[in-house]
C-alpha positions, -999 to +999 in steps of 0.1 A: +764-628-676+755-625-714+781-652-720+764-677-695+729-673-714+717-700-738+707-685-771+687-707-796+699-720-829+686-684-844+706-666-818+678-654-798+666-658-764+628-651-750+623-620-731+591-616-708+587-579-702+568-573-669+557-540-652+582-536-624+553-519-602+520-537-611+538-572-619+516-572-649+533-591-680+532-564-708+548-585-737+567-613-748+597-607-773+629-618-784+665-605-780+697-615-794+731-607-781+732-571-795+698-561-783+703-574-750+737-554-747+721-523-759+693-529-735+718-530-707+738-502-720+709-477-725+686-489-697+658-491-722+644-524-742+657-533-773+644-565-792+651-582-824+624-584-849+621-618-866+598-606-892+619-577-902+653-593-892+666-562-873+671-548-841+642-523-828+640-498-798+607-501-780+594-467-782+617-450-809+588-440-828+558-439-805+574-425-774+563-455-753+598-465-740+605-490-711+630-480-686+648-512-672+648-520-637+659-555-637+666-584-660+668-619-646+674-653-663+655-685-655+673-715-640+681-729-675+694-694-684+674-697-717+647-671-711+647-636-694+623-616-674+627-579-680+613-557-653+604-521-666+587-487-660+567-481-690+563-446-704+532-458-721+514-487-737+533-518-744+510-531-773+509-517-807+471-518-804+473-492-776+466-514-748+487-515-715+495-551-723+496-573-753+477-600-731+441-589-734+422-619-746+408-640-715+408-679-724+400-691-690+389-672-658+382-691-629+371-677-593+391-650-577+420-661-553+433-627-544+461-611-561+479-579-556+470-571-591+436-556-579+459-528-560+469-511-594+435-516-608+420-500-579+444-473-580+436-464-614+398-465-611+400-440-581+425-419-601+400-417-629+371-412-605+386-379-593+388-366-630+353-377-640+334-375-608+304-397-620+274-389-603+263-417-578+298-432-572+308-436-538+344-424-545+330-392-561+312-386-527+344-390-509+363-365-532+333-342-531+333-341-492+370-337-490+399-347-468+383-343-436+358-370-445+383-392-462+405-390-430+375-400-410+366-429-431+403-440-427+403-437-391+369-454-388+380-483-409+413-487-389+394-489-359+369-515-370+399-537-382+414-534-347+378-542-331+376-573-354+412-585-345+403-581-308+372-602-313+392-629-331+369-625-359+390-633-391+361-627-415+353-593-400+391-585-402+392-594-438+362-572-447+374-544-427+410-545-438+395-543-474+376-512-465+407-499-450+429-504-479+403-487-504+400-456-482+437-454-478+441-455-516+416-428-517+435-407-491+467-411-510+451-401-544+436-369-528+471-361-513+488-367-546+509-392-531+518-423-555+509-456-537+541-469-555+562-444-537+546-459-503+557-494-514+592-479-523+595-467-489+588-502-474+611-517-501+640-494-491+634-503-455+633-542-462+665-539-482+682-517-455+673-543-430+686-571-452+719-554-455+724-550-418 
């Protein structure tokens, strides 16, 4: 596979590093054949530093390593997408991603990216328990209240569907997803583990 890749005249190939779970782009770096081979062998990301003219192992000093889940080449085989599970921030500035400066932001179109963001907010709410926050109220009331809300929202989704009211289904489904994430946090069940179950089922079905 490495032999089929197209490295540039400096012997480098662009590597876009993406969080395998949230799908957030974490950073863009460069690999040469040696760093790519080390990445494959160690199952952690290695890059080539153009400024220092040497290989570097992500997280070697900071501990913020990146466990490799997959490596994919584009159709021209001159760029890579490396999906990872990060052990900490990707950026040397301490942020999750290097891409923090918004140049253009148009209206929301709906993205799965909101789920990991909401998941993090809910987890932080359980720690901070800010006064007046609805999520705090749910955690204070406990599992019975949370379960009741999940049941209520599920019922309201069904009612909206039976009424053929797409707008109602949209809003009630959003409420259901939010309360389900609160329930998972209260139970200490990682939402990504739930997605892993779906993924495993999907892959098993494809193999049949």
